[in-house]
PAZAPA-4460 file (N, C-alpha, C; in steps of 0.05 Angstrom, whole numbers, plus 32768, in hexadecimal, padded with zeros to 4 digits):
% residues 120
    n_x    n_y    n_z   ca_x   ca_y   ca_z    c_x    c_y    c_z   seq   type   mol
   7FCD   84F4   86B0   7FC2   84D5   86B4   7FAC   84C6   86A9     1      M     A
   7F97   84DB   86A9   7F86   84CE   86B3   7F72   84D8   868E     2      R     A
   7F81   84E6   8681   7F7F   84F7   866E   7F84   84D0   8658     3      K     A
   7FA4   84C9   8663   7FB5   84B6   864D   7FA0   84A1   8653     4      L     A
   7F93   8499   866E   7F86   847A   866B   7F65   8489   8651     5      T     A
   7F67   849C   8658   7F49   84A4   864A   7F51   849C   8623     6      I     A
   7F63   84B5   862F   7F6D   84AE   860C   7F77   848C   8600     7      G     A
   7F86   847C   8613   7F8F   8462   8608   7F68   8453   8603     8      F     A
   7F59   844E   8612   7F48   844F   8614   7F2C   8450   8608     9      L     A
   7F31   8468   85F5   7F25   8475   85DB   7F2C   8466   85C6    10      T     A
   7F46   8465   85BF   7F5A   8457   85B8   7F50   8433   85B4    11      L     A
   7F53   842C   85C6   7F54   8409   85C9   7F30   8410   85B8    12      L     A
   7F23   841B   85C4   7F04   8420   85B9   7EF7   8423   85A3    13      V     A
   7F04   8428   8593   7F10   8435   8572   7F0E   8418   855F    14      L     A
   7F33   8418   8570   7F3D   83F9   8563   7F26   83E5   8558    15      I     A
   7F1D   83DF   8573   7F00   83CA   8575   7EF7   83D5   8567    16      I     A
   7EDC   83E0   8570   7ED1   83EB   8556   7ED4   83EC   853B    17      G     A
   7EF0   83EC   8534   7EF3   83F1   8518   7EF9   83D8   8508    18      S     A
   7EFC   83C2   8520   7F0C   83A6   8514   7EE4   8399   8514    19      Y     A
   7ED4   839D   852F   7EBF   8391   852C   7EAC   8399   8516    20      I     A
   7EAF   83B8   8509   7EA1   83C4   84EE   7EA7   83BA   84CE    21      V     A
   7EC5   83B1   84DB   7ED8   83A9   84BB   7ECF   838A   84B3    22      W     A
   7EC6   837D   84C5   7EC6   835A   84CB   7EA4   8353   84B5    23      W     A
   7E8B   8368   84C1   7E75   836B   84BD   7E72   8377   849F    24      N     A
   7E82   838E   8499   7E7D   838B   8472   7E81   837C   8467    25      L     A
   7E6D   8384   8452   7E6A   836A   8440   7E7C   835A   8433    26      P     A
   7E7D   8345   842C   7E95   8337   8420   7E9D   834C   8406    27      L     A
   7E92   8356   83F8   7E97   8357   83E9   7EA1   8384   83E3    28      T     A
   7E9F   8387   83FC   7EBA   8398   8408   7EDC   8394   840E    29      I     A
   7ED6   8381   8427   7EEB   836B   843D   7EF2   8360   8432    30      N     A
   7EF4   8354   8417   7EF9   833D   840F   7EF5   833F   83E6    31      R     A
   7EF9   8352   83E0   7EFD   8361   83C8   7F14   8359   83B3    32      S     A
   7F30   835D   83C2   7F39   834C   83AF   7F39   832B   83AE    33      S     A
   7F2C   8324   83C1   7F34   830C   83BB   7F0C   82FF   83AB    34      D     A
   7F10   8306   83AE   7EF1   8303   8396   7EF6   8317   8377    35      I     A
   7F03   8325   8381   7F0F   8330   8364   7F1F   831C   834D    36      K     A
   7F30   8313   835F   7F43   82FC   834F   7F34   82E8   8350    37      L     A
   7F21   82D5   835E   7F07   82CC   8359   7EFC   82CF   834A    38      G     A
   7EF6   82DF   8342   7EE1   82E5   8329   7EE6   82E2   8313    39      E     A
   7F0F   82E2   830D   7F18   82E6   82FC   7F21   82C3   82E6    40      K     A
   7F20   82B6   8309   7F2F   8293   8308   7F0F   828A   82F7    41      I     A
   7EFB   828D   8304   7EE2   8283   8303   7ED6   827C   82E4    42      I     A
   7EDD   829C   82D3   7ED8   82A0   82C0   7EF4   828F   82B4    43      E     A
   7F05   8283   82B8   7F20   8283   82AE   7F0F   8263   82A3    44      N     A
   7F0A   8257   82BC   7EFC   823C   82C9   7EF0   8232   82AB    45      I     A
   7ED6   8243   82B3   7EB9   8242   82A2   7EC3   8242   8289    46      E     A
   7ED6   825B   827D   7EE2   8253   825D   7EE4   823D   8256    47      K     A
   7EFC   8229   8264   7F09   8215   826A   7EFC   81FC   8269    48      Y     A
   7EDF   8206   8279   7ECF   81F4   826F   7EBA   81EE   825B    49      Q     A
   7EB6   8201   8251   7EA7   8205   8230   7EBF   81EF   8224    50      R     A
   7ED3   81EF   8222   7EE4   81E5   8207   7EE6   81C5   820E    51      E     A
   7EE8   81C7   8236   7EF8   81A9   8238   7EDB   81A9   8251    52      N     A
   7EEF   818D   8261   7EDF   8193   827B   7EE9   81A3   829A    53      D     A
   7EE0   81A2   82A5   7EE7   81B0   82B6   7F01   819F   82CF    54      L     A
   7F10   81AA   82C9   7F34   819A   82CF   7F29   8192   82F3    55      P     A
   7F3C   8179   82F1   7F33   8174   830D   7F4E   8184   8325    56      N     A
   7F44   817C   8340   7F4F   8191   8359   7F63   818E   8356    57      D     A
   7F79   8176   834C   7F91   817D   834C   7FA6   8170   8330    58      N     A
   7F92   8183   8321   7FA2   818B   8308   7FAC   81AC   830F    59      D     A
   7FC5   81A7   8324   7FCC   81C5   831F   7FE0   81D6   830A    60      W     A
   7FE2   81C2   82F3   7FE8   81D6   82D9   7FDA   81DE   82CD    61      K     A
   7FC2   81D6   82D0   7FA5   81D5   82C3   7FA5   81FC   82C9    62      I     A
   7FA2   81F7   82E7   7F8E   8206   8300   7FA7   821D   8301    63      L     A
   7FBA   821E   82FF   7FCD   8233   82FD   7FD2   824A   82E8    64      K     A
   7FC1   823B   82D0   7FC1   8252   82B6   7FAA   8264   82B8    65      R     A
   7F93   825B   82D1   7F7A   8261   82DB   7F80   8281   82EB    66      F     A
   7F9B   8280   82F6   7F9D   829D   8306   7F99   8297   8327    67      G     A
   7F9B   8276   832A   7F9C   826F   8351   7FB5   8279   8356    68      F     A
   7FB1   8277   836F   7FD5   828B   8374   7FE0   826D   837A    69      R     A
   7FFA   8271   8376   800A   8253   837D   801C   8263   8396    70      D     A
   8011   8253   83AF   8019   8257   83C8   802D   8236   83D7    71      K     A
   803F   8228   83BF   8049   820F   83BF   803B   8202   83BE    72      I     A
   802B   81F2   83E4   8020   81E0   83E3   8003   81E0   83DB    73      D     A
   7FFB   81F2   83D7   7FD9   81F3   83CB   7FE6   8215   83B4    74      F     A
   7FC9   8214   83A9   7FBF   8224   839E   7FA4   8236   83AB    75      L     A
   7FA2   824E   83A3   7F94   8267   83B5   7F85   8277   839C    76      Q     A
   7F70   8276   83A2   7F55   8261   83B4   7F5B   823E   83A7    77      P     A
   7F4D   823C   83BA   7F45   8216   83BA   7F3E   8213   83A5    78      E     A
   7F39   8204   838D   7F26   81EF   8371   7F1D   81D9   8387    79      Y     A
   7F02   81DA   8382   7EF4   81B5   838F   7EDF   81C2   8374    80      R     A
   7EEF   819C   8363   7ED5   819B   834C   7EC3   818A   835A    81      K     A
   7EA8   8190   8362   7E8F   818D   836E   7E81   8170   835F    82      L     A
   7E81   8174   8339   7E78   8162   832D   7E7D   8168   8319    83      D     A
   7E7B   814F   82FE   7E85   815E   82E2   7E82   817E   82DE    84      E     A
   7E69   8183   82E8   7E5A   819E   82E5   7E5E   81BA   82F1    85      K     A
   7E69   81B9   830B   7E68   81C8   8327   7E8A   81C8   8329    86      N     A
   7E85   81DC   833A   7E9F   81DB   834E   7EA5   81F6   8364    87      F     A
   7EAF   81F5   8370   7EBA   820F   8386   7ECC   8212   8388    88      E     A
   7ECD   8237   8393   7EE7   823A   8391   7EE8   8246   83B5    89      L     A
   7EF2   823A   83C8   7F02   8239   83E4   7F15   8253   83F2    90      V     A
   7F0E   826D   83F9   7F36   8270   8407   7F27   826B   8423    91      Y     A
   7F3B   8253   8422   7F3F   8245   8438   7F57   8259   8450    92      V     A
   7F50   8264   8465   7F5E   8277   8479   7F5F   8276   8494    93      E     A
   7F7C   825F   849B   7F74   8254   84B0   7F5F   8239   84BD    94      G     A
   7F5C   8230   84D6   7F53   8213   84D3   7F34   820F   84D5    95      F     A
   7F25   822E   84E2   7F0B   822D   84E3   7EFF   823E   84C8    96      D     A
   7EE7   823B   84C1   7EDA   8244   84AC   7ECA   8252   84BB    97      G     A
   7EB4   825E   84B1   7EAD   8268   8495   7EC6   8271   847D    98      P     A
   7EBE   8269   8470   7ED1   8279   8452   7EC7   827C   8446    99      Y     A
   7EDA   8293   8432   7ECE   829C   841B   7ED4   8295   840C   100      L     A
   7EB9   827C   83F7   7EB6   8271   83DD   7E9E   827D   83CF   101      M     A
   7EA5   8272   83BB   7E90   8274   83A7   7E8C   8259   8394   102      W     A
   7E73   824E   8398   7E5E   8233   837F   7E56   8238   8362   103      N     A
   7E5B   822B   8353   7E4D   8227   833E   7E31   8222   8337   104      S     A
   7E27   821A   8352   7E08   8217   8353   7DFF   822D   8358   105      R     A
   7E0B   823E   837E   7E01   8258   837F   7E05   826D   836A   106      E     A
   7E1C   826E   8365   7E2C   8287   8354   7E29   829F   8368   107      R     A
   7E2E   8297   8372   7E3A   82AE   8393   7E47   82B5   83A5   108      K     A
   7E5B   82BF   83A4   7E6F   82C5   83C5   7E5D   82C8   83D6   109      W     A
   7E6E   82B3   83EA   7E58   82B2   840A   7E71   82AB   841A   110      K     A
   7E6C   82A2   843B   7E82   82AB   8447   7E6C   8284   8451   111      E     A
   7E7D   8274   844F   7E68   8254   844E   7E85   8240   8459   112      D     A
   7E7E   8225   8456   7E8E   820E   845F   7E91   8204   843E   113      Y     A
   7EAC   81F8   843B   7EAA   81EB   8423   7E94   81D4   841F   114      P     A
   7E8C   81CE   8404   7E83   81BB   8401   7E8A   819F   83F8   115      T     A
   7E7F   818F   8415   7E7E   816B   8405   7E70   815E   8402   116      F     A
   7E72   814D   83E0   7E5F   8141   83DA   7E5B   8129   83DD   117      E     A
   7E41   8118   83DD   7E45   8109   83ED   7E49   80ED   83D6   118      K     A
   7E54   80DE   83DC   7E5D   80BD   83C6   7E46   80B4   83BE   119      P     A
   7E4E   80A6   83B0   7E2E   8099   83A3   7E39   807F   83A2   120      N     A
***
């Protein structure tokens, strides 16, 4: 009985430790597939922007061509046009942030909260 208890506790500690290590890895490791998709979308948006203006947030017809995943009620990652030259991509998961995001001002992936522009 004692060996069984020690084995169970060891397994529990290993599972909890693995979970903690996984969440503390850099974003480039534990969110690599999301970042890879995001990079492809960013490239397509910037290419479109050179020829036209940035698409609006609700222009799903154009946004789907860039490679966004269609989740029926929303696109993933979420696209937000901040102004005429800047945009951001946000992977919204759950109700609470921070979320994986990228914006064209900083040009890097990070965990943060979406940007809300001040109205003029």
